[in-house]
C-alpha positions, 0 to 999 in steps of 0.5 A: 169244540163243533165250532172249533174243528168247523172253523178250523175246516172252514178255513182249509176249505177256503183260504186259497193256499190250503185247498190248493196245496189240498188238491194238488197233493191229492192229484199227484198222490192218486196218480203215483198211487197208479204207478204204485202203491209204495209211492202212494203210501211214502206220498200219504205219509209225507202228505199227511205231515204236511197238511197237519203241519201247515194247518196247525202251524198257519195261526202262528205263521200268519200270527192269528194265535193270539187272536183265537186264543183271546176268542176261545181262552181254553188252549187245550180245547183249541189244541184238541180242535186243531187235531180232530180237523187235522185228522178230517182233512187226512183221512179225507186227503188218504181216502180221495187219493187212494182211489187208484190204489183201490182200483188196482186191487190194493185194498188191505194197503188202501185201509192199513193206511187209513187206519195209520194216517191219523195218526200221522195228522195227530203227531203233525199237528202236535208236533206244530204245536211244539214247533210253532214254525213250519219251516223249522219243523220241515227241515227239522223232520226232513233232515231227521227223516232222511239222515236218521231214518232213511240212511243209519235206520235203513228205515227198519227202526222204532222211529216215527217215520219207519214206524207210520210206514211199516203200519201201513202195510199192517204191522201191528206193532209198529202200529202200536209204536208210532201211537206212542210217537203220536201220544208223546207228540200230544203231550208235548204239544199240551205242555207247550200250549200254554207258552207265551205267543209274544214273539210268535 
């Protein structure tokens, strides 16, 4: 398990597109955190979703999933390693990008977002293991966020991204709701990870 997590973190740190995405997103989120804590929380959520999705789905996108599963036949262990690595990257991203939020005195918002950010990483990585195609996943959840949660739900319904945003301000009920969404995604990923890789 430790070797798996180390391998995933090594990939995130050494593949140019991965570390460049993390660096650019970190700088952008840090700058916007200086202007508004709400923008920071939103970008941490979206950034965590994007980073965890990309990190997990790259194996399918670049067709290295077959090699990964040949080297490590226990697919549940591979999934667990990917989830843990996504959490580590996401927490690091959220912690570093929130420096300006801390400087502005929003310690509670910073702390609450750091509590819920790992759940977003788990939700995103598990969703990527289910869908396997990052482009479709980003488009689907983008439409979902704008239309279903934004327009119809007004970011107040117990839906994934709405619950994340509410949990980021210390709402314990929405933290539990979002944890439920993350757990549901993990259950789906546990089932989906056994699917055949031919044609991926």
